N, C-alpha and C positions, 0 to 999 in steps of 0.2 A: 080962526082962534086956531093956536097952536095945542098941541096933547101938553100936558104937564110935564111929563119926562121932558119933552123939547126945550119947554120953558127951564127947567130944572140945570139941565145941559149947556146951554145958552148963558145961566146965570154966574156960572163960575164956580169955584170950589167953597170959598165960604158956604152959597146958599146949597151946595150939597152935604157937606160937613153936617150942618143941621138937618137938613131933612132927611138924609141917613140914619143919622144918629136915634132921631125921633121915630122913624119907622124900626128900627132894632129895640129900641125901648118899649115901644108899643106892643111889639111883637114877642119880647122877653119868654112872658109865660107858654109860648109854643115852642119856642127854639130852646129854652134851658127850663124845663119845668122841674118845680118841685113843690114840696106842699105849702110853701109861702106864697107861691106864685100861682092863684088857680088860672084855670086857661077859659078867656073866654072868647065867644066869635065877636065880641061889639067892634074889635078892630080887624075884621075880615079883608076890607077895603086898602088897609094900609098894609095887612099880612101880603097882599097879591102885588102891592107894590115893590115891598121888601123882596119878593121872591122875581120881579122882574127886573130890578136891578143887581140883584146878585146872579142870576141868570146870564147875566150881559158880559160876565168876567172871562168869557172865552172868544166873544164877538169883537169887543172892544179892547183896544190895546191898552187905554189908560183906565178901566175901571177898577181891575183890582189895585190899583194905586189909589186911587180916591175913596173905594171904601177902605183900605189902610188907614190912609190918613185921617178918613173921619173917625174910627174907631179908636184911633190913638190921639185924637185933639178931643174927644167927648169927653164932658164933665160928670154925664148921669153914673150915678152908683155901678150900674151894670158892667159898666167899662171899666172899671178899677182894677178888676181881677177876671178879665175876658176869657173866657174858654173858647179858643181859636178852632180846636179839633170840635168839639161839639157843634159848633157855629158850623164847619165844613162839612161834617156828617148830617146834620139837618138838614141842609139843603140838597144832600144825595149829590155832592161833588163829585165829577169824575175824578181820575189821578190826572190828567192834564189841569182843570180847574183848581183843585187843590194846591198845585205847584206853582201854577201862576199866582194865584193870593198868596202862598206862601213865601213866595220870593218879592213879593211887593210889602209884606211884613219886615221880610229881613232886611231891606232896605230902608226900611223907615228907622224912626230917630226911638224906640219905644223899647227900651232892653228887654222888659218882661215879656213881650210878645215877640220880639226875635228869640228868644229862648223855647219859646214852645213851637217854633215852625220847625 
């Protein structure tokens, strides 16, 4: 039986978009803490999956583009005014990883996210 990440990778972009947006949405209290979003450890497994996906940015040439597209096309409230810099800081991305991810957003279609890079 193939690991879940391998199945996601083999299933195409549409599946990745839904998968990644759900991981971000479920982990939003940890990424974007606020009084309105209490942090809970209930989604710690999902958070670890999200860490793994974000960690692939410097190893997989397509990962940053997949992440950017997933965030740009997501419909959940958390993505309407997405704070890209907080997202990158939360995951402690180094300068190279931040640049790779920012470039992926620069080439994307969402004007708001392009200006945040």
